[in-house]
C-alpha positions as CSV (number, residue, x, y, z in Angstrom):
1,M,0.0,0.0,0.0
2,R,1.2,3.5,-0.8
3,V,0.7,5.9,2.1
4,A,0.9,9.7,2.6
5,I,1.5,11.5,5.9
6,I,0.2,15.0,6.6
7,G,2.6,16.6,9.1
8,A,6.2,16.0,9.9
9,G,6.4,16.1,13.7
10,L,6.9,13.5,16.3
11,Q,3.8,11.5,15.5
12,A,4.5,11.6,11.8
13,R,8.0,10.1,12.4
14,R,6.4,7.4,14.5
15,R,3.8,6.7,11.8
16,A,6.5,6.6,9.1
17,A,8.5,4.0,11.0
18,A,5.3,1.9,11.5
19,I,4.5,2.1,7.8
20,R,8.0,0.9,6.9
21,K,7.8,-1.8,9.5
22,L,4.6,-3.1,8.0
23,G,6.2,-3.3,4.6
24,D,4.1,-0.5,3.1
25,E,5.5,2.4,1.0
26,L,5.6,5.9,2.4
27,A,5.0,7.9,-0.8
28,V,4.9,11.5,0.4
29,V,5.2,13.7,3.5
30,C,3.1,16.8,3.3
31,T,3.3,19.7,5.6
32,A,3.1,23.5,5.5
33,H,6.7,23.7,6.6
34,D,8.9,22.9,3.7
35,E,12.2,22.3,5.5
36,T,10.5,19.9,8.0
37,A,8.9,18.0,5.1
38,R,12.2,17.8,3.3
39,K,14.1,16.5,6.3
40,L,11.6,13.7,7.0
41,A,11.2,12.8,3.4
42,K,15.0,12.5,3.0
43,E,15.2,10.2,6.1
44,M,12.3,8.1,4.7
45,D,13.4,8.2,1.1
46,C,10.1,9.6,-0.2
47,E,8.7,12.7,-1.8
48,H,7.7,15.8,0.1
49,S,5.2,18.6,-0.6
50,T,3.7,21.7,1.0
51,E,0.5,21.4,-0.9
52,W,-2.2,18.8,-0.3
53,T,-5.0,20.1,-2.4
């Protein structure tokens, strides 16, 4: 399953790790804060975005 996460804080990091552990694909991290999205996306090897519409 491909999954997107909205937000890039502590809970997003926990969810990203759980997604990986389950064998699913984290497709994108989306948050209003570009630098935060970039950082988590780089760690999780996925895309990032500041727009979710």
